[in-house]
C-alpha positions as CSV (number, residue, x, y, z in Angstrom):
1,R,-177.8,-82.6,37.9
2,R,-179.0,-86.2,37.8
3,G,-182.1,-88.1,37.0
4,V,-182.6,-91.6,38.4
5,D,-185.0,-94.2,37.0
6,R,-185.0,-97.8,36.8
7,T,-186.6,-97.9,33.2
8,R,-183.8,-98.2,30.7
9,E,-186.2,-97.5,27.7
10,L,-187.1,-94.1,29.2
11,F,-183.5,-93.1,29.2
12,A,-183.0,-94.2,25.7
13,A,-185.8,-91.8,24.6
14,T,-184.4,-88.9,26.7
15,T,-180.7,-89.1,26.1
16,S,-178.5,-87.6,23.5
17,P,-177.5,-90.2,20.7
18,G,-174.6,-92.3,22.2
19,G,-174.6,-90.8,25.6
20,R,-176.3,-90.6,29.0
21,R,-176.6,-86.9,29.1
22,R,-178.9,-84.3,27.7
23,D,-179.4,-80.6,28.6
24,G,-176.5,-81.0,31.2
25,V,-178.6,-83.8,33.2
26,E,-176.8,-87.2,33.8
27,L,-179.2,-90.0,33.7
28,I,-178.8,-93.3,35.6
29,T,-180.7,-96.4,36.3
30,A,-180.8,-97.5,39.9
31,D,-182.5,-99.6,42.5
32,A,-184.4,-97.2,44.9
33,T,-183.5,-99.0,47.9
34,D,-179.8,-98.7,47.2
35,L,-179.0,-95.6,45.1
36,P,-175.5,-95.1,43.8
37,L,-175.4,-91.5,45.2
38,E,-173.5,-89.8,48.0
39,T,-175.3,-89.2,51.2
40,A,-176.9,-85.8,51.3
41,S,-176.2,-85.1,47.6
42,V,-179.7,-84.5,46.2
43,D,-181.6,-81.2,46.6
44,A,-185.0,-82.3,45.4
45,T,-186.7,-85.6,44.3
46,L,-189.9,-85.7,42.3
47,D,-191.7,-89.1,42.5
48,K,-194.7,-89.8,40.3
49,G,-195.8,-93.3,40.7
50,T,-192.4,-95.0,41.6
51,L,-193.1,-95.3,45.3
52,D,-196.7,-96.5,44.3
53,A,-195.2,-99.3,42.3
54,I,-192.7,-100.2,44.9
55,Y,-195.5,-100.3,47.6
56,I,-197.5,-102.8,45.5
57,T,-194.5,-105.1,45.3
58,G,-193.8,-105.2,49.1
59,K,-193.8,-102.9,52.2
60,D,-190.3,-103.7,53.1
61,S,-188.8,-102.3,49.8
62,F,-191.3,-99.4,50.3
63,R,-189.8,-98.5,53.6
64,D,-186.1,-99.1,52.3
65,S,-186.7,-96.7,49.4
66,V,-188.1,-94.0,51.8
67,R,-185.1,-94.5,54.0
68,E,-182.8,-94.2,51.1
69,M,-184.5,-90.9,50.1
70,G,-183.7,-89.7,53.5
71,R,-180.0,-90.8,53.1
72,V,-179.4,-89.0,49.7
73,T,-181.6,-85.9,50.4
74,A,-179.4,-82.9,51.6
75,R,-180.6,-81.0,54.6
76,G,-183.1,-78.5,53.4
77,G,-183.8,-80.5,50.3
78,C,-187.3,-81.6,49.4
79,V,-189.3,-84.8,48.3
80,V,-192.4,-84.4,46.3
81,T,-194.6,-87.5,45.5
82,I,-197.8,-87.9,43.7
83,S,-199.6,-91.0,44.8
84,R,-202.9,-92.7,44.0
85,V,-202.1,-96.0,45.5
86,I,-200.6,-95.6,49.0
87,G,-202.8,-94.6,51.7
88,Q,-202.4,-91.1,53.1
89,D,-201.9,-92.5,56.7
90,V,-199.2,-95.0,55.4
91,L,-197.4,-92.3,53.2
92,L,-197.4,-89.7,56.1
93,G,-196.5,-92.3,58.6
94,E,-193.4,-93.4,56.7
95,F,-192.1,-89.9,56.6
96,D,-193.0,-89.1,60.2
97,T,-189.4,-89.3,61.5
98,P,-187.2,-86.5,62.7
99,L,-185.6,-86.3,59.2
100,W,-188.7,-84.8,57.6
101,E,-191.0,-81.8,58.1
102,N,-194.2,-82.2,56.2
103,V,-195.0,-79.5,53.8
104,H,-198.1,-80.7,52.1
105,D,-200.2,-83.8,53.4
106,G,-202.0,-84.8,50.3
107,G,-205.3,-82.6,50.7
108,L,-206.3,-79.9,48.5
109,A,-204.3,-76.7,48.7
110,F,-206.1,-73.4,48.7
111,A,-205.1,-70.0,47.6
112,E,-205.7,-67.0,49.7
113,D,-208.9,-66.2,47.7
114,G,-210.3,-69.7,48.7
115,E,-209.8,-71.2,45.1
116,A,-208.4,-74.9,45.2
117,T,-204.9,-74.9,43.6
118,I,-204.5,-78.7,43.3
119,D,-206.8,-81.1,41.4
120,L,-204.7,-83.9,40.2
121,G,-206.9,-87.0,40.6
122,A,-204.2,-88.1,43.0
123,E,-202.7,-86.8,46.2
124,L,-199.7,-84.5,46.4
125,F,-197.3,-84.9,49.2
126,S,-194.1,-83.0,50.1
127,W,-191.6,-82.9,52.8
128,K,-188.5,-80.8,53.7
129,R,-185.4,-82.5,54.9
130,T,-184.6,-81.2,58.4
131,G,-181.2,-80.7,59.8
132,V,-181.1,-83.9,61.7
133,P,-178.2,-86.0,60.7
134,F,-178.9,-89.2,58.7
135,E,-177.8,-92.3,60.7
């Protein structure tokens, strides 16, 4: 198990003294456009604000980061992102490739009884990695 974040200070607070591991999770810092991970080695990615920050700094870096998610995510793996900055059409459009099957499109989710199940003040999106090989 690994956690990837570009903020070294976050890791200092979450790692064991003198190490980069805690509770069996290896923590690494990395550039989201060039992750030091093997192709198809990640089963799940949770993004809360990282893609937003990257999008603000430049659309090319944003596109490169989404492409890198496609490279490292295993077939059948998933990406979940919570965004309040990136437009729904932009985010859905960037993942609109044969690599991804959209699971949740940013709208409210409703339970069978009609109750809304998500009220985050932001939009929740998720995709499942298809069986299409990464090229």
